[in-house]
mmCIF file as Biopython writes it, N, C-alpha, C and O atoms, coordinates in Angstrom:
data_model
#
loop_
_atom_site.group_PDB
_atom_site.id
_atom_site.type_symbol
_atom_site.label_atom_id
_atom_site.label_alt_id
_atom_site.label_comp_id
_atom_site.label_asym_id
_atom_site.label_entity_id
_atom_site.label_seq_id
_atom_site.pdbx_PDB_ins_code
_atom_site.Cartn_x
_atom_site.Cartn_y
_atom_site.Cartn_z
_atom_site.occupancy
_atom_site.B_iso_or_equiv
_atom_site.auth_seq_id
_atom_site.auth_asym_id
_atom_site.pdbx_PDB_model_num
ATOM 1   N N  . MET A ? 1  ? 143.190 79.121  102.474 1.0 0.0 1  A 1 
ATOM 2   C CA . MET A ? 1  ? 141.976 79.531  101.770 1.0 0.0 1  A 1 
ATOM 3   C C  . MET A ? 1  ? 142.047 81.034  101.504 1.0 0.0 1  A 1 
ATOM 4   O O  . MET A ? 1  ? 142.193 81.835  102.426 1.0 0.0 1  A 1 
ATOM 5   N N  . THR A ? 2  ? 141.945 81.389  100.263 1.0 0.0 2  A 1 
ATOM 6   C CA . THR A ? 2  ? 142.011 82.791  99.889  1.0 0.0 2  A 1 
ATOM 7   C C  . THR A ? 2  ? 140.603 83.357  99.751  1.0 0.0 2  A 1 
ATOM 8   O O  . THR A ? 2  ? 139.612 82.628  99.707  1.0 0.0 2  A 1 
ATOM 9   N N  . LEU A ? 3  ? 140.556 84.661  99.686  1.0 0.0 3  A 1 
ATOM 10  C CA . LEU A ? 3  ? 139.271 85.331  99.509  1.0 0.0 3  A 1 
ATOM 11  C C  . LEU A ? 3  ? 138.644 84.942  98.175  1.0 0.0 3  A 1 
ATOM 12  O O  . LEU A ? 3  ? 137.431 84.753  98.084  1.0 0.0 3  A 1 
ATOM 13  N N  . GLN A ? 4  ? 139.469 84.825  97.150  1.0 0.0 4  A 1 
ATOM 14  C CA . GLN A ? 4  ? 138.968 84.452  95.824  1.0 0.0 4  A 1 
ATOM 15  C C  . GLN A ? 4  ? 138.308 83.077  95.855  1.0 0.0 4  A 1 
ATOM 16  O O  . GLN A ? 4  ? 137.230 82.896  95.288  1.0 0.0 4  A 1 
ATOM 17  N N  . SER A ? 5  ? 138.937 82.116  96.505  1.0 0.0 5  A 1 
ATOM 18  C CA . SER A ? 5  ? 138.349 80.776  96.570  1.0 0.0 5  A 1 
ATOM 19  C C  . SER A ? 5  ? 137.070 80.782  97.408  1.0 0.0 5  A 1 
ATOM 20  O O  . SER A ? 5  ? 136.130 80.041  97.119  1.0 0.0 5  A 1 
ATOM 21  N N  . PHE A ? 6  ? 137.038 81.621  98.444  1.0 0.0 6  A 1 
ATOM 22  C CA . PHE A ? 6  ? 135.819 81.734  99.240  1.0 0.0 6  A 1 
ATOM 23  C C  . PHE A ? 6  ? 134.676 82.289  98.395  1.0 0.0 6  A 1 
ATOM 24  O O  . PHE A ? 6  ? 133.559 81.775  98.439  1.0 0.0 6  A 1 
ATOM 25  N N  . LEU A ? 7  ? 134.960 83.342  97.623  1.0 0.0 7  A 1 
ATOM 26  C CA . LEU A ? 7  ? 133.928 83.960  96.795  1.0 0.0 7  A 1 
ATOM 27  C C  . LEU A ? 7  ? 133.459 83.037  95.670  1.0 0.0 7  A 1 
ATOM 28  O O  . LEU A ? 7  ? 132.309 83.123  95.240  1.0 0.0 7  A 1 
ATOM 29  N N  . GLU A ? 8  ? 134.329 82.165  95.196  1.0 0.0 8  A 1 
ATOM 30  C CA . GLU A ? 8  ? 133.948 81.228  94.141  1.0 0.0 8  A 1 
ATOM 31  C C  . GLU A ? 8  ? 133.100 80.073  94.682  1.0 0.0 8  A 1 
ATOM 32  O O  . GLU A ? 8  ? 132.400 79.410  93.917  1.0 0.0 8  A 1 
ATOM 33  N N  . MET A ? 9  ? 133.158 79.833  95.969  1.0 0.0 9  A 1 
ATOM 34  C CA . MET A ? 9  ? 132.375 78.791  96.629  1.0 0.0 9  A 1 
ATOM 35  C C  . MET A ? 9  ? 132.541 77.417  95.964  1.0 0.0 9  A 1 
ATOM 36  O O  . MET A ? 9  ? 131.569 76.685  95.775  1.0 0.0 9  A 1 
ATOM 37  N N  . GLY A ? 10 ? 133.762 77.088  95.622  1.0 0.0 10 A 1 
ATOM 38  C CA . GLY A ? 10 ? 134.030 75.779  95.040  1.0 0.0 10 A 1 
ATOM 39  C C  . GLY A ? 10 ? 133.365 75.586  93.687  1.0 0.0 10 A 1 
ATOM 40  O O  . GLY A ? 10 ? 133.036 74.459  93.315  1.0 0.0 10 A 1 
ATOM 41  N N  . GLY A ? 11 ? 133.165 76.649  92.959  1.0 0.0 11 A 1 
ATOM 42  C CA . GLY A ? 11 ? 132.546 76.562  91.645  1.0 0.0 11 A 1 
ATOM 43  C C  . GLY A ? 11 ? 131.034 76.718  91.663  1.0 0.0 11 A 1 
ATOM 44  O O  . GLY A ? 11 ? 130.399 76.701  90.608  1.0 0.0 11 A 1 
ATOM 45  N N  . TYR A ? 12 ? 130.454 76.868  92.832  1.0 0.0 12 A 1 
ATOM 46  C CA . TYR A ? 12 ? 129.001 76.990  92.965  1.0 0.0 12 A 1 
ATOM 47  C C  . TYR A ? 12 ? 128.549 78.420  93.267  1.0 0.0 12 A 1 
ATOM 48  O O  . TYR A ? 12 ? 127.436 78.632  93.749  1.0 0.0 12 A 1 
ATOM 49  N N  . ALA A ? 13 ? 129.395 79.380  92.989  1.0 0.0 13 A 1 
ATOM 50  C CA . ALA A ? 13 ? 129.087 80.770  93.333  1.0 0.0 13 A 1 
ATOM 51  C C  . ALA A ? 13 ? 127.821 81.268  92.647  1.0 0.0 13 A 1 
ATOM 52  O O  . ALA A ? 13 ? 127.079 82.058  93.232  1.0 0.0 13 A 1 
ATOM 53  N N  . TRP A ? 14 ? 127.558 80.826  91.417  1.0 0.0 14 A 1 
ATOM 54  C CA . TRP A ? 14 ? 126.376 81.279  90.685  1.0 0.0 14 A 1 
ATOM 55  C C  . TRP A ? 14 ? 125.090 80.759  91.302  1.0 0.0 14 A 1 
ATOM 56  O O  . TRP A ? 14 ? 124.012 81.267  90.995  1.0 0.0 14 A 1 
ATOM 57  N N  . TYR A ? 15 ? 125.183 79.752  92.167  1.0 0.0 15 A 1 
ATOM 58  C CA . TYR A ? 15 ? 124.008 79.244  92.874  1.0 0.0 15 A 1 
ATOM 59  C C  . TYR A ? 15 ? 123.930 79.790  94.298  1.0 0.0 15 A 1 
ATOM 60  O O  . TYR A ? 15 ? 122.852 80.097  94.806  1.0 0.0 15 A 1 
ATOM 61  N N  . VAL A ? 16 ? 125.086 79.900  94.922  1.0 0.0 16 A 1 
ATOM 62  C CA . VAL A ? 16 ? 125.131 80.283  96.336  1.0 0.0 16 A 1 
ATOM 63  C C  . VAL A ? 16 ? 124.824 81.763  96.532  1.0 0.0 16 A 1 
ATOM 64  O O  . VAL A ? 16 ? 123.952 82.103  97.331  1.0 0.0 16 A 1 
ATOM 65  N N  . TRP A ? 17 ? 125.515 82.648  95.824  1.0 0.0 17 A 1 
ATOM 66  C CA . TRP A ? 17 ? 125.348 84.084  96.062  1.0 0.0 17 A 1 
ATOM 67  C C  . TRP A ? 17 ? 123.962 84.598  95.710  1.0 0.0 17 A 1 
ATOM 68  O O  . TRP A ? 17 ? 123.425 85.415  96.458  1.0 0.0 17 A 1 
ATOM 69  N N  . PRO A ? 18 ? 123.353 84.163  94.609  1.0 0.0 18 A 1 
ATOM 70  C CA . PRO A ? 18 ? 121.975 84.608  94.384  1.0 0.0 18 A 1 
ATOM 71  C C  . PRO A ? 18 ? 121.005 84.107  95.449  1.0 0.0 18 A 1 
ATOM 72  O O  . PRO A ? 18 ? 120.059 84.808  95.808  1.0 0.0 18 A 1 
ATOM 73  N N  . SER A ? 19 ? 121.238 82.893  95.954  1.0 0.0 19 A 1 
ATOM 74  C CA . SER A ? 19 ? 120.353 82.403  97.013  1.0 0.0 19 A 1 
ATOM 75  C C  . SER A ? 19 ? 120.517 83.227  98.280  1.0 0.0 19 A 1 
ATOM 76  O O  . SER A ? 19 ? 119.535 83.483  98.977  1.0 0.0 19 A 1 
ATOM 77  N N  . TYR A ? 20 ? 121.734 83.648  98.593  1.0 0.0 20 A 1 
ATOM 78  C CA . TYR A ? 20 ? 121.939 84.556  99.725  1.0 0.0 20 A 1 
ATOM 79  C C  . TYR A ? 20 ? 121.228 85.888  99.481  1.0 0.0 20 A 1 
ATOM 80  O O  . TYR A ? 20 ? 120.594 86.436  100.383 1.0 0.0 20 A 1 
ATOM 81  N N  . GLY A ? 21 ? 121.338 86.399  98.259  1.0 0.0 21 A 1 
ATOM 82  C CA . GLY A ? 21 ? 120.692 87.667  97.930  1.0 0.0 21 A 1 
ATOM 83  C C  . GLY A ? 21 ? 119.185 87.592  98.042  1.0 0.0 21 A 1 
ATOM 84  O O  . GLY A ? 21 ? 118.556 88.493  98.596  1.0 0.0 21 A 1 
ATOM 85  N N  . ILE A ? 22 ? 118.597 86.520  97.518  1.0 0.0 22 A 1 
ATOM 86  C CA . ILE A ? 22 ? 117.147 86.352  97.594  1.0 0.0 22 A 1 
ATOM 87  C C  . ILE A ? 22 ? 116.698 86.213  99.045  1.0 0.0 22 A 1 
ATOM 88  O O  . ILE A ? 22 ? 115.687 86.789  99.447  1.0 0.0 22 A 1 
ATOM 89  N N  . THR A ? 23 ? 117.447 85.451  99.821  1.0 0.0 23 A 1 
ATOM 90  C CA . THR A ? 23 ? 117.116 85.288  101.236 1.0 0.0 23 A 1 
ATOM 91  C C  . THR A ? 23 ? 117.171 86.621  101.966 1.0 0.0 23 A 1 
ATOM 92  O O  . THR A ? 23 ? 116.271 86.939  102.743 1.0 0.0 23 A 1 
ATOM 93  N N  . PHE A ? 24 ? 118.215 87.401  101.725 1.0 0.0 24 A 1 
ATOM 94  C CA . PHE A ? 24 ? 118.338 88.712  102.353 1.0 0.0 24 A 1 
ATOM 95  C C  . PHE A ? 24 ? 117.186 89.618  101.944 1.0 0.0 24 A 1 
ATOM 96  O O  . PHE A ? 24 ? 116.637 90.339  102.777 1.0 0.0 24 A 1 
ATOM 97  N N  . LEU A ? 25 ? 116.817 89.586  100.665 1.0 0.0 25 A 1 
ATOM 98  C CA . LEU A ? 25 ? 115.721 90.409  100.169 1.0 0.0 25 A 1 
ATOM 99  C C  . LEU A ? 25 ? 114.397 90.042  100.840 1.0 0.0 25 A 1 
ATOM 100 O O  . LEU A ? 25 ? 113.634 90.924  101.235 1.0 0.0 25 A 1 
ATOM 101 N N  . VAL A ? 26 ? 114.126 88.754  100.968 1.0 0.0 26 A 1 
ATOM 102 C CA . VAL A ? 26 ? 112.891 88.298  101.622 1.0 0.0 26 A 1 
ATOM 103 C C  . VAL A ? 26 ? 112.871 88.724  103.084 1.0 0.0 26 A 1 
ATOM 104 O O  . VAL A ? 26 ? 111.842 89.186  103.578 1.0 0.0 26 A 1 
ATOM 105 N N  . LEU A ? 27 ? 113.988 88.574  103.777 1.0 0.0 27 A 1 
ATOM 106 C CA . LEU A ? 27 ? 114.055 89.004  105.179 1.0 0.0 27 A 1 
ATOM 107 C C  . LEU A ? 27 ? 113.856 90.510  105.305 1.0 0.0 27 A 1 
ATOM 108 O O  . LEU A ? 27 ? 113.180 90.969  106.226 1.0 0.0 27 A 1 
ATOM 109 N N  . LEU A ? 28 ? 114.428 91.270  104.402 1.0 0.0 28 A 1 
ATOM 110 C CA . LEU A ? 28 ? 114.269 92.718  104.418 1.0 0.0 28 A 1 
ATOM 111 C C  . LEU A ? 28 ? 112.810 93.107  104.184 1.0 0.0 28 A 1 
ATOM 112 O O  . LEU A ? 28 ? 112.287 93.998  104.855 1.0 0.0 28 A 1 
ATOM 113 N N  . ILE A ? 29 ? 112.160 92.446  103.242 1.0 0.0 29 A 1 
ATOM 114 C CA . ILE A ? 29 ? 110.744 92.717  102.983 1.0 0.0 29 A 1 
ATOM 115 C C  . ILE A ? 29 ? 109.906 92.368  104.205 1.0 0.0 29 A 1 
ATOM 116 O O  . ILE A ? 29 ? 108.971 93.094  104.544 1.0 0.0 29 A 1 
ATOM 117 N N  . ASN A ? 30 ? 110.236 91.253  104.873 1.0 0.0 30 A 1 
ATOM 118 C CA . ASN A ? 30 ? 109.493 90.851  106.064 1.0 0.0 30 A 1 
ATOM 119 C C  . ASN A ? 30 ? 109.647 91.843  107.209 1.0 0.0 30 A 1 
ATOM 120 O O  . ASN A ? 30 ? 108.791 91.903  108.091 1.0 0.0 30 A 1 
ATOM 121 N N  . VAL A ? 31 ? 110.702 92.605  107.209 1.0 0.0 31 A 1 
ATOM 122 C CA . VAL A ? 31 ? 110.887 93.621  108.241 1.0 0.0 31 A 1 
ATOM 123 C C  . VAL A ? 31 ? 110.212 94.932  107.834 1.0 0.0 31 A 1 
ATOM 124 O O  . VAL A ? 31 ? 109.554 95.570  108.656 1.0 0.0 31 A 1 
ATOM 125 N N  . LEU A ? 32 ? 110.373 95.334  106.576 1.0 0.0 32 A 1 
ATOM 126 C CA . LEU A ? 32 ? 109.887 96.639  106.147 1.0 0.0 32 A 1 
ATOM 127 C C  . LEU A ? 32 ? 108.386 96.670  105.848 1.0 0.0 32 A 1 
ATOM 128 O O  . LEU A ? 32 ? 107.743 97.693  106.081 1.0 0.0 32 A 1 
ATOM 129 N N  . TRP A ? 33 ? 107.819 95.584  105.344 1.0 0.0 33 A 1 
ATOM 130 C CA . TRP A ? 33 ? 106.410 95.586  104.948 1.0 0.0 33 A 1 
ATOM 131 C C  . TRP A ? 33 ? 105.471 95.927  106.110 1.0 0.0 33 A 1 
ATOM 132 O O  . TRP A ? 33 ? 104.584 96.760  105.927 1.0 0.0 33 A 1 
ATOM 133 N N  . PRO A ? 34 ? 105.622 95.327  107.292 1.0 0.0 34 A 1 
ATOM 134 C CA . PRO A ? 34 ? 104.736 95.713  108.396 1.0 0.0 34 A 1 
ATOM 135 C C  . PRO A ? 34 ? 104.879 97.181  108.801 1.0 0.0 34 A 1 
ATOM 136 O O  . PRO A ? 34 ? 103.903 97.797  109.230 1.0 0.0 34 A 1 
ATOM 137 N N  . ILE A ? 35 ? 106.059 97.739  108.674 1.0 0.0 35 A 1 
ATOM 138 C CA . ILE A ? 35 ? 106.260 99.151  109.003 1.0 0.0 35 A 1 
ATOM 139 C C  . ILE A ? 35 ? 105.470 100.022 108.041 1.0 0.0 35 A 1 
ATOM 140 O O  . ILE A ? 35 ? 104.811 100.974 108.459 1.0 0.0 35 A 1 
ATOM 141 N N  . VAL A ? 36 ? 105.533 99.700  106.758 1.0 0.0 36 A 1 
ATOM 142 C CA . VAL A ? 36 ? 104.791 100.451 105.747 1.0 0.0 36 A 1 
ATOM 143 C C  . VAL A ? 36 ? 103.291 100.307 105.983 1.0 0.0 36 A 1 
ATOM 144 O O  . VAL A ? 36 ? 102.557 101.293 105.917 1.0 0.0 36 A 1 
ATOM 145 N N  . GLN A ? 37 ? 102.835 99.095  106.255 1.0 0.0 37 A 1 
ATOM 146 C CA . GLN A ? 37 ? 101.416 98.856  106.488 1.0 0.0 37 A 1 
ATOM 147 C C  . GLN A ? 37 ? 100.926 99.623  107.721 1.0 0.0 37 A 1 
ATOM 148 O O  . GLN A ? 37 ? 99.823  100.169 107.720 1.0 0.0 37 A 1 
ATOM 149 N N  . ARG A ? 38 ? 101.740 99.660  108.756 1.0 0.0 38 A 1 
ATOM 150 C CA . ARG A ? 38 ? 101.368 100.377 109.985 1.0 0.0 38 A 1 
ATOM 151 C C  . ARG A ? 38 ? 101.216 101.874 109.714 1.0 0.0 38 A 1 
ATOM 152 O O  . ARG A ? 38 ? 100.272 102.505 110.187 1.0 0.0 38 A 1 
ATOM 153 N N  . LYS A ? 39 ? 102.150 102.430 108.952 1.0 0.0 39 A 1 
ATOM 154 C CA . LYS A ? 39 ? 102.054 103.855 108.608 1.0 0.0 39 A 1 
ATOM 155 C C  . LYS A ? 39 ? 100.795 104.141 107.802 1.0 0.0 39 A 1 
ATOM 156 O O  . LYS A ? 39 ? 100.111 105.134 108.051 1.0 0.0 39 A 1 
ATOM 157 N N  . GLN A ? 40 ? 100.488 103.284 106.842 1.0 0.0 40 A 1 
ATOM 158 C CA . GLN A ? 40 ? 99.288  103.475 106.036 1.0 0.0 40 A 1 
ATOM 159 C C  . GLN A ? 40 ? 98.032  103.377 106.896 1.0 0.0 40 A 1 
ATOM 160 O O  . GLN A ? 40 ? 97.095  104.157 106.724 1.0 0.0 40 A 1 
ATOM 161 N N  . PHE A ? 41 ? 98.012  102.424 107.816 1.0 0.0 41 A 1 
ATOM 162 C CA . PHE A ? 41 ? 96.862  102.255 108.699 1.0 0.0 41 A 1 
ATOM 163 C C  . PHE A ? 41 ? 96.616  103.509 109.526 1.0 0.0 41 A 1 
ATOM 164 O O  . PHE A ? 41 ? 95.491  104.003 109.595 1.0 0.0 41 A 1 
ATOM 165 N N  . PHE A ? 42 ? 97.679  104.025 110.159 1.0 0.0 42 A 1 
ATOM 166 C CA . PHE A ? 42 ? 97.520  105.211 110.993 1.0 0.0 42 A 1 
ATOM 167 C C  . PHE A ? 42 ? 97.188  106.449 110.165 1.0 0.0 42 A 1 
ATOM 168 O O  . PHE A ? 42 ? 96.470  107.327 110.644 1.0 0.0 42 A 1 
ATOM 169 N N  . ARG A ? 43 ? 97.689  106.540 108.944 1.0 0.0 43 A 1 
ATOM 170 C CA . ARG A ? 43 ? 97.348  107.647 108.060 1.0 0.0 43 A 1 
ATOM 171 C C  . ARG A ? 43 ? 95.856  107.600 107.705 1.0 0.0 43 A 1 
ATOM 172 O O  . ARG A ? 43 ? 95.184  108.631 107.715 1.0 0.0 43 A 1 
ATOM 173 N N  . GLN A ? 44 ? 95.341  106.409 107.392 1.0 0.0 44 A 1 
ATOM 174 C CA . GLN A ? 44 ? 93.922  106.263 107.078 1.0 0.0 44 A 1 
ATOM 175 C C  . GLN A ? 44 ? 93.062  106.550 108.298 1.0 0.0 44 A 1 
ATOM 176 O O  . GLN A ? 44 ? 92.012  107.183 108.186 1.0 0.0 44 A 1 
ATOM 177 N N  . LEU A ? 45 ? 93.495  106.092 109.449 1.0 0.0 45 A 1 
ATOM 178 C CA . LEU A ? 45 ? 92.759  106.352 110.683 1.0 0.0 45 A 1 
ATOM 179 C C  . LEU A ? 45 ? 92.707  107.845 110.975 1.0 0.0 45 A 1 
ATOM 180 O O  . LEU A ? 45 ? 91.667  108.363 111.381 1.0 0.0 45 A 1 
ATOM 181 N N  . TRP A ? 46 ? 93.818  108.537 110.772 1.0 0.0 46 A 1 
ATOM 182 C CA . TRP A ? 46 ? 93.875  109.982 110.995 1.0 0.0 46 A 1 
ATOM 183 C C  . TRP A ? 46 ? 92.930  110.701 110.042 1.0 0.0 46 A 1 
ATOM 184 O O  . TRP A ? 46 ? 92.226  111.629 110.439 1.0 0.0 46 A 1 
ATOM 185 N N  . LEU A ? 47 ? 92.917  110.265 108.765 1.0 0.0 47 A 1 
ATOM 186 C CA . LEU A ? 47 ? 92.022  110.893 107.792 1.0 0.0 47 A 1 
ATOM 187 C C  . LEU A ? 47 ? 90.551  110.679 108.153 1.0 0.0 47 A 1 
ATOM 188 O O  . LEU A ? 47 ? 89.734  111.587 108.000 1.0 0.0 47 A 1 
ATOM 189 N N  . LYS A ? 48 ? 90.216  109.483 108.628 1.0 0.0 48 A 1 
ATOM 190 C CA . LYS A ? 48 ? 88.831  109.214 109.035 1.0 0.0 48 A 1 
ATOM 191 C C  . LYS A ? 48 ? 88.431  110.088 110.217 1.0 0.0 48 A 1 
ATOM 192 O O  . LYS A ? 48 ? 87.318  110.611 110.260 1.0 0.0 48 A 1 
ATOM 193 N N  . GLN A ? 49 ? 89.337  110.243 111.174 1.0 0.0 49 A 1 
ATOM 194 C CA . GLN A ? 49 ? 89.050  111.086 112.319 1.0 0.0 49 A 1 
ATOM 195 C C  . GLN A ? 49 ? 88.886  112.554 111.894 1.0 0.0 49 A 1 
ATOM 196 O O  . GLN A ? 49 ? 88.014  113.267 112.392 1.0 0.0 49 A 1 
ATOM 197 N N  . LYS A ? 50 ? 89.733  112.978 110.974 1.0 0.0 50 A 1 
ATOM 198 C CA . LYS A ? 50 ? 89.668  114.359 110.494 1.0 0.0 50 A 1 
ATOM 199 C C  . LYS A ? 50 ? 88.352  114.609 109.771 1.0 0.0 50 A 1 
ATOM 200 O O  . LYS A ? 50 ? 87.735  115.659 109.955 1.0 0.0 50 A 1 
ATOM 201 N N  . ARG A ? 51 ? 87.915  113.655 108.950 1.0 0.0 51 A 1 
ATOM 202 C CA . ARG A ? 51 ? 86.632  113.790 108.259 1.0 0.0 51 A 1 
ATOM 203 C C  . ARG A ? 51 ? 85.469  113.797 109.248 1.0 0.0 51 A 1 
ATOM 204 O O  . ARG A ? 51 ? 84.489  114.515 109.054 1.0 0.0 51 A 1 
ATOM 205 N N  . GLY A ? 52 ? 85.579  113.004 110.297 1.0 0.0 52 A 1 
ATOM 206 C CA . GLY A ? 52 ? 84.528  112.940 111.311 1.0 0.0 52 A 1 
ATOM 207 C C  . GLY A ? 52 ? 84.388  114.241 112.089 1.0 0.0 52 A 1 
ATOM 208 O O  . GLY A ? 52 ? 83.280  114.613 112.474 1.0 0.0 52 A 1 
ATOM 209 N N  . GLN A ? 53 ? 85.467  114.919 112.318 1.0 0.0 53 A 1 
ATOM 210 C CA . GLN A ? 53 ? 85.450  116.179 113.070 1.0 0.0 53 A 1 
ATOM 211 C C  . GLN A ? 53 ? 84.888  117.325 112.214 1.0 0.0 53 A 1 
ATOM 212 O O  . GLN A ? 53 ? 84.359  118.295 112.757 1.0 0.0 53 A 1 
ATOM 213 N N  . GLN A ? 54 ? 84.998  117.223 110.912 1.0 0.0 54 A 1 
ATOM 214 C CA . GLN A ? 54 ? 84.514  118.292 110.034 1.0 0.0 54 A 1 
ATOM 215 C C  . GLN A ? 54 ? 83.007  118.265 109.894 1.0 0.0 54 A 1 
ATOM 216 O O  . GLN A ? 54 ? 82.406  119.266 109.503 1.0 0.0 54 A 1 
ATOM 217 N N  . ARG A ? 55 ? 82.392  117.151 110.204 1.0 0.0 55 A 1 
ATOM 218 C CA . ARG A ? 55 ? 80.935  117.048 110.019 1.0 0.0 55 A 1 
ATOM 219 C C  . ARG A ? 55 ? 80.193  117.586 111.199 1.0 0.0 55 A 1 
ATOM 220 O O  . ARG A ? 55 ? 78.962  117.577 111.211 1.0 0.0 55 A 1 
#
């Protein structure tokens, strides 16, 4: 089995590789999205506290 035949996936490469890519993208989003949301939450909380101290 050569690398070329592995990459061709028996003629199904146009179906297999995009599905791997989409799966990887979804998993990456599932990891990064909560991190982004957490940062936004703490930023908003900090701003609310800062506004509260100014009054």
